[in-house]
Every structure is written in C-alpha cells, then in structure tokens.
C-alpha positions as CSV (number, residue, x, y, z in Angstrom):
1,M,-6.8,-68.6,66.5
2,D,-9.4,-65.5,67.2
3,I,-9.6,-61.8,66.0
4,K,-7.7,-60.9,69.5
5,S,-4.6,-62.6,68.5
6,I,-5.0,-61.9,64.7
7,I,-4.8,-57.9,66.0
8,C,-2.0,-58.9,68.3
9,N,0.0,-60.5,65.3
10,K,0.0,-57.3,63.3
11,R,0.7,-55.1,66.2
12,N,3.7,-57.2,66.7
13,R,4.5,-56.6,62.8
14,K,4.0,-60.2,62.0
15,E,3.0,-61.2,58.5
16,L,-0.8,-62.3,58.7
17,S,-1.5,-65.8,57.3
18,E,-4.0,-66.4,54.4
19,E,-6.3,-68.2,57.5
20,E,-6.0,-65.3,59.6
21,I,-7.1,-62.9,56.9
22,K,-9.9,-65.0,55.6
23,L,-11.1,-65.5,59.3
24,F,-11.2,-61.6,59.9
25,V,-13.0,-60.9,56.5
26,N,-15.9,-63.7,57.0
27,K,-16.2,-62.7,60.7
28,Y,-16.3,-58.9,59.9
29,Q,-18.7,-59.7,57.0
30,K,-21.1,-61.4,60.0
31,S,-20.6,-58.8,62.4
32,E,-18.8,-61.0,64.7
33,V,-15.9,-58.6,64.7
34,T,-16.8,-55.1,66.2
35,E,-16.0,-51.9,64.5
36,A,-13.3,-51.1,67.3
37,Q,-11.4,-54.4,66.7
38,A,-11.8,-54.0,62.7
39,G,-10.5,-50.2,63.3
40,S,-7.7,-51.3,65.3
41,L,-6.4,-53.6,63.1
42,L,-6.7,-51.1,59.9
43,S,-4.7,-48.7,62.0
44,Y,-2.0,-51.3,62.6
45,I,-2.0,-52.0,58.8
46,Y,-1.7,-48.3,58.3
47,K,1.3,-47.9,60.4
48,D,3.2,-50.9,59.2
49,G,1.7,-51.7,56.2
50,M,1.2,-55.4,54.5
51,T,3.1,-57.7,52.5
52,I,2.2,-58.6,48.8
53,N,0.9,-61.6,50.0
54,E,-1.3,-60.3,52.7
55,M,-2.7,-57.9,50.0
56,R,-3.4,-60.7,47.9
57,Y,-5.2,-62.8,50.4
58,F,-7.2,-59.6,51.5
59,A,-8.4,-59.2,47.8
60,V,-9.2,-62.7,47.4
61,A,-11.0,-63.0,50.6
62,M,-13.1,-59.6,50.3
63,A,-14.0,-60.9,46.9
64,D,-15.1,-64.5,47.9
65,C,-17.2,-63.1,50.9
66,G,-20.0,-62.0,48.4
67,E,-21.8,-62.8,45.0
68,K,-19.5,-62.7,41.8
69,I,-20.1,-61.8,38.3
70,N,-18.3,-64.0,35.7
71,L,-17.9,-61.5,32.7
72,E,-15.9,-64.2,30.7
73,E,-19.3,-65.9,30.4
74,L,-20.1,-63.2,28.0
75,G,-17.2,-64.4,25.6
76,M,-16.1,-60.9,25.0
77,D,-12.7,-59.6,26.2
78,V,-14.0,-57.1,28.7
79,V,-11.8,-54.3,30.2
80,N,-12.5,-53.5,33.7
81,E,-11.9,-49.3,34.1
82,Y,-11.6,-48.1,37.7
83,S,-10.7,-44.4,39.0
84,T,-9.6,-44.0,42.4
85,G,-11.5,-40.5,42.2
86,G,-11.4,-36.9,43.6
87,V,-12.9,-33.7,43.6
88,G,-14.0,-33.0,39.5
89,D,-12.9,-36.3,38.4
90,K,-14.9,-37.0,35.2
91,V,-12.3,-38.8,33.2
92,S,-14.0,-42.2,33.5
93,L,-17.6,-40.8,32.4
94,I,-15.8,-39.9,29.1
95,L,-13.6,-43.1,28.7
96,L,-16.5,-45.7,29.0
97,P,-18.5,-44.3,25.6
98,V,-15.4,-43.9,23.9
99,M,-13.8,-47.1,24.3
100,A,-17.3,-48.9,23.4
101,S,-17.2,-46.6,20.3
102,L,-14.2,-48.1,19.5
103,G,-15.3,-51.6,19.9
104,V,-13.5,-52.4,23.3
105,P,-16.0,-53.5,25.7
106,I,-15.6,-51.9,29.1
107,A,-17.3,-52.2,32.3
108,N,-17.1,-49.9,35.8
109,I,-18.2,-51.0,39.0
110,S,-18.9,-47.7,41.1
111,S,-18.6,-47.2,44.7
112,R,-21.0,-44.5,46.1
113,G,-19.4,-41.2,47.1
114,M,-17.7,-40.7,50.2
115,G,-15.6,-37.9,51.4
116,V,-13.7,-36.4,48.4
117,S,-14.2,-39.3,46.3
118,I,-17.3,-39.1,44.4
119,G,-18.6,-42.3,42.3
120,I,-19.6,-42.1,38.9
121,S,-22.9,-43.5,39.5
122,D,-23.7,-40.5,41.7
123,K,-22.7,-38.2,38.9
124,L,-24.9,-40.3,36.0
125,E,-27.9,-40.4,38.3
126,T,-28.3,-36.7,37.7
127,I,-29.9,-37.6,34.2
128,P,-33.4,-38.3,34.6
129,G,-34.1,-42.0,34.9
130,F,-30.4,-43.2,34.7
131,R,-30.0,-46.1,36.9
132,T,-26.8,-47.8,38.0
133,D,-28.6,-49.8,40.6
134,I,-29.3,-52.3,38.2
135,S,-29.3,-56.3,38.7
136,W,-26.3,-58.0,37.5
137,Q,-28.1,-60.1,34.9
138,D,-29.3,-56.6,33.6
139,F,-25.6,-55.5,33.8
140,K,-24.3,-58.5,31.8
141,T,-27.0,-57.9,29.2
142,I,-26.6,-54.3,28.7
143,L,-22.7,-54.9,28.3
144,K,-23.0,-57.7,25.9
145,E,-25.3,-55.5,23.9
146,H,-23.8,-52.3,23.9
147,K,-20.1,-52.9,25.1
148,V,-20.4,-50.7,28.0
149,G,-21.9,-51.2,31.2
150,I,-21.8,-49.2,34.8
151,L,-22.9,-51.1,38.1
152,S,-23.3,-49.3,41.4
153,Q,-21.8,-51.8,44.0
154,L,-24.4,-53.8,45.2
155,A,-24.8,-54.8,48.9
156,N,-24.0,-58.5,47.8
157,L,-21.2,-57.8,45.7
158,N,-18.0,-57.6,47.7
159,P,-20.0,-56.2,50.8
160,V,-16.5,-56.3,53.2
161,E,-14.9,-54.3,50.9
162,S,-17.9,-51.4,51.3
163,K,-17.5,-51.9,54.9
164,I,-13.8,-51.3,54.9
165,Y,-13.9,-48.2,52.8
166,R,-16.6,-46.6,55.0
167,L,-14.5,-47.7,57.8
168,R,-11.1,-46.3,56.6
169,N,-12.7,-43.0,56.1
170,E,-14.1,-42.7,59.6
171,I,-10.6,-43.6,61.3
172,A,-8.7,-41.5,58.9
173,C,-7.0,-44.3,57.2
174,Q,-8.3,-43.4,53.8
175,D,-4.9,-43.0,52.4
176,C,-3.7,-46.3,53.3
177,V,-2.2,-47.7,50.2
178,P,-2.1,-51.5,51.0
179,I,-5.9,-51.2,51.7
180,I,-6.6,-49.4,48.8
181,A,-4.6,-51.6,46.8
182,A,-6.7,-55.1,48.3
183,S,-9.8,-53.2,47.8
184,L,-9.2,-52.3,44.3
185,M,-8.0,-55.8,43.3
186,S,-10.9,-57.2,45.2
187,I,-13.3,-55.2,43.3
188,N,-11.8,-56.6,39.9
189,L,-11.9,-60.2,41.2
190,S,-15.7,-59.9,42.0
191,I,-16.6,-59.2,38.2
192,G,-13.8,-61.6,36.8
193,S,-12.4,-59.6,34.1
194,K,-8.8,-60.2,33.1
195,K,-7.9,-56.9,31.8
196,V,-8.1,-54.1,34.1
197,V,-6.9,-50.3,34.0
198,F,-6.5,-48.1,37.0
199,E,-6.4,-44.4,36.9
200,I,-4.8,-43.5,40.0
201,I,-5.2,-39.7,40.9
202,Y,-3.3,-37.9,43.5
203,G,-3.1,-34.5,44.8
204,N,-4.9,-31.9,46.7
205,G,-8.5,-33.0,45.7
206,T,-8.2,-36.6,46.5
207,Y,-6.7,-39.3,49.2
208,L,-3.4,-39.8,47.9
209,K,-1.5,-36.5,48.2
210,T,1.8,-37.3,46.7
211,K,3.2,-38.7,43.6
212,E,5.2,-41.4,45.8
213,Q,1.9,-42.7,47.0
214,A,0.5,-43.1,43.6
215,R,3.5,-44.7,42.2
216,R,3.6,-47.1,45.3
217,L,-0.2,-48.0,44.5
218,A,0.6,-48.6,40.9
219,K,3.4,-50.8,41.6
220,I,1.5,-53.1,44.0
221,L,-1.5,-53.3,41.8
222,K,0.7,-54.6,39.1
223,T,2.6,-57.0,41.2
224,V,-0.9,-58.4,42.9
225,G,-2.3,-58.4,39.5
226,K,0.3,-60.5,37.9
227,Q,0.0,-63.1,41.0
228,L,-3.8,-63.4,40.3
229,E,-3.4,-63.8,36.5
230,K,-4.4,-60.4,35.8
231,E,-3.3,-57.8,32.9
232,V,-3.0,-54.7,35.0
233,K,-2.2,-51.1,33.6
234,C,-1.9,-48.1,35.8
235,V,-2.0,-44.4,34.6
236,I,-1.3,-41.5,37.4
237,I,-3.2,-38.4,36.9
238,H,-2.0,-35.5,38.9
239,A,-5.0,-33.4,40.1
240,Q,-3.6,-30.5,42.4
241,E,-6.6,-28.8,40.9
242,P,-10.2,-30.5,39.6
243,V,-9.4,-31.8,36.3
244,G,-11.4,-29.7,33.8
245,Y,-13.3,-26.9,34.5
246,S,-16.2,-27.7,36.5
247,V,-17.1,-29.2,40.1
248,G,-20.4,-30.6,41.1
249,H,-22.8,-33.3,39.5
250,N,-24.9,-31.4,37.1
251,L,-21.9,-29.1,36.0
252,E,-19.7,-32.1,35.5
253,M,-22.3,-33.9,33.4
254,A,-22.7,-31.0,31.4
255,E,-18.7,-30.9,30.8
256,V,-18.9,-34.5,29.8
257,I,-21.3,-34.1,27.2
258,Q,-19.5,-31.2,25.6
259,A,-16.0,-33.3,25.7
260,L,-17.9,-36.2,24.0
261,K,-18.7,-33.7,21.4
262,G,-15.0,-32.8,20.8
263,K,-14.8,-29.6,23.2
264,M,-12.9,-30.0,26.4
265,S,-10.0,-28.5,28.3
266,E,-6.4,-29.2,27.6
267,D,-5.8,-31.1,30.8
268,L,-9.0,-33.2,30.7
269,G,-8.3,-34.0,27.0
270,E,-4.7,-34.9,27.9
271,S,-6.0,-37.2,30.8
272,V,-8.6,-39.1,28.8
273,V,-6.0,-39.6,25.8
274,T,-3.5,-41.1,28.2
275,T,-5.7,-43.4,29.9
276,G,-7.5,-44.6,26.7
277,A,-4.3,-45.2,25.1
278,A,-3.4,-47.4,27.8
279,I,-7.1,-49.2,27.8
280,L,-6.6,-49.6,24.0
281,G,-2.9,-51.0,24.4
282,L,-4.6,-54.0,26.2
283,N,-6.1,-54.9,23.1
284,R,-4.0,-53.7,20.4
285,D,-0.3,-52.8,19.6
286,T,-0.3,-49.4,17.8
287,K,1.3,-46.1,18.2
288,S,-1.8,-44.3,17.0
289,N,-4.0,-45.1,20.0
290,A,-3.8,-41.3,21.0
291,E,-5.3,-40.2,17.5
292,T,-7.9,-43.2,17.5
293,I,-9.4,-41.6,20.7
294,K,-9.1,-38.1,19.3
295,E,-10.9,-39.0,16.0
296,A,-13.7,-41.0,18.2
297,L,-14.1,-37.5,20.1
298,Q,-14.3,-35.5,17.0
299,S,-16.5,-37.3,14.8
300,G,-19.2,-37.9,17.2
301,K,-19.0,-41.6,17.6
302,A,-18.2,-41.3,21.2
303,Y,-21.2,-39.2,22.0
304,E,-23.9,-41.5,20.0
305,K,-22.4,-44.2,22.2
306,F,-23.1,-42.2,25.2
307,V,-26.5,-41.7,24.1
308,E,-26.9,-45.1,23.5
309,M,-25.5,-46.2,26.8
310,V,-28.0,-43.8,28.6
311,A,-31.0,-45.1,26.9
312,A,-29.8,-48.6,27.7
313,Q,-29.7,-47.9,31.6
314,R,-32.8,-45.4,32.1
315,R,-36.1,-46.9,33.6
C-alpha cells in the first residue's frame, strides 16, 4: 500500500480504509506526500465525496497527528464553539463572553484567516496586546479561571488539518463538504471537548453558497459526532450579506463592543440569540434560553466578561 494506490482507489470510487487514510495523513505530515499527490486525492474527494466512515477516519487521523489538549482534565463541561466563518462574521466574538457570563465554560480554537474566512484571532488581535498564540497550558489556565478561552491553532495542534485547509483553498476545493466536516471534527477531537456547537454560515460571503450545502454539512457533523461520542448541535446562518453593519477587523470589533452593551442590528441579534440558545440547550432544558441571552447583553454582564476575557489574554 502506497500513496499512488490510495489515489487510484479514490479515483476508482472505492471506499478508503482506515489504514489507507492513516497512511496518507501521516506521510503528508512528514512531507513524504507531494502537494500534487495530496491535491489529486482532494480533487477526487471533491468530485465523488466520502462515506461517513471515511470522514470519521480522516477526522481521527488528523487529530492524532499532533498534540492534544484534554479539556476534560479541567473538571468542567466545556463547550467547543466553532464557526465556518465568512465576510463580516462576528457572532462568535459576541457569543464567547455571553456564554461565559452565564456560567457556561466555552472554548474556541481559531484558524488564521484565508480567503473569505477570517479567523476570530485576527480580529481580536487588533486589540493592543491581545494574544491568541498562547501555550495550551496558559489556554487551559485561562479557561478554568474565566470560563472562556480563545486559542490560535498552533503548529503542533492538528498540523495536517492546517495543511489541508491551505491546500483546499489553493486547488479550488474550499467548499468540499466532506473535507470541511472531517476538518471541523478533527479540531474538536484535538481539544477533547464532549460538547460542540457549529455555526454553519452560507451565502455569498463564505465558502458554502447554498442552504443545501449547509444542511448537508450539519447532517454529516451530527452523524460523525454521534459515532465519536460527541454531543453536536449545528446552527445554520444565512449570510447573503455580512451579518451586522460592518466589515473589517477594527470596525467589527467596535461593533462587537456595542453589541455586548446591548446595541446591535436585528440580523446580528437574531444570529447571536439563535446560536446562544443552542449552546445553552446543551446544558439546560428551558424555553427561556433566548431571554436569558438578551438579559446578559442588556444587563452589561456580557460586556464585563468581555473586558475580563481581554485582560486575561493580554501581554
């Protein structure tokens, strides 16, 4: 078994085995697979897709290729929140302090921006001194003390996922739903959180253009998550235009601060409340989740937590 036979099998629409996928991931990590070979494999996956088993194997193999952070060691039921991103996406920036202010421990692993997908790390680091490139030990300490932490995807944390993320952008496979699903699940597996909420954004300002793609991704994530003993919720957000009224790192952070003080546009407020209610639904069964989130914003609790969060991650 070698990389050429794996590519041939996928070209011939055969289901790849767990061993074949592990071999590809491990060799790609060591640069023993060329970019041309990796690009060929991704192109066949883009064309013919992957089975649920293949996506699960891919997620596990990518997570296993680097270091892992076990958030269960904190003794808290941490929720992993992740957005697929897009132009003007700022929902996560508001949700993190909102959830923490309500006592829900929440973590975000942010990839650096590429194409239309801009990571929240890039935006938060417009605040002077704010750092997301902290050690995973500091990340866990901050999360335990403040119930909220943001970490840039480090070089030794899921390195193959980062390489595939760049590659699928370079070969015009950025909207490959099976690879996106495997990548998202691998990031969650890297930090050991049992609960995860995905904001799946579709429309002109992001990679996923149609609602059908977003629904397909949500269905896959729930299925794979269940097989991996994860509690997964997905919120689908339509972004035909940027959510809110601003685009650009500094402008978006200014809008986030106003939103955390209870002043935000209707579309942004709806996205925040909908996703926040899904997160709260992982920890409590109540019909008042939306009102609880609105109260956190109007009372100033969310803004106070944001100030605390910024102070904790500044140099």
